[in-house]
C-alpha positions, 0 to 999 in steps of 0.5 A: 516519496511519491503520492502512492508510498505516502498513502501506503505508509499513512494508512499502515501507520494509522494502524500502528502496524509493521510490515510483518503484521500487514503480511500476516493480515493480507498475504502480501510479502513484508519485503514487497510492502516495504518496496512498495512504500519506499521505492517511487517507481513501483506500481502494484498490480490490480490484485495487490492494490485491491487487497490493500484496499479492501483491508484498508477499507478505502476505494480502490480509486484512491490508490489509482488517483495517488498513482496518477499523482505521480 
């Protein structure tokens, strides 16, 4: 698991959310969220990262830094 995948997994689990819960809250499909957490080579779009940053109340740069540390 790469840095971004691990971070996304950690943030989701801290809120005790399933992929389906997160889909309902963000509008991002559960299957795509699963891919982001399990596929180390997947880099989401800026729109997806912004949506997740807003939802988790973290700075967008946190995700960018995780991508850079691959």
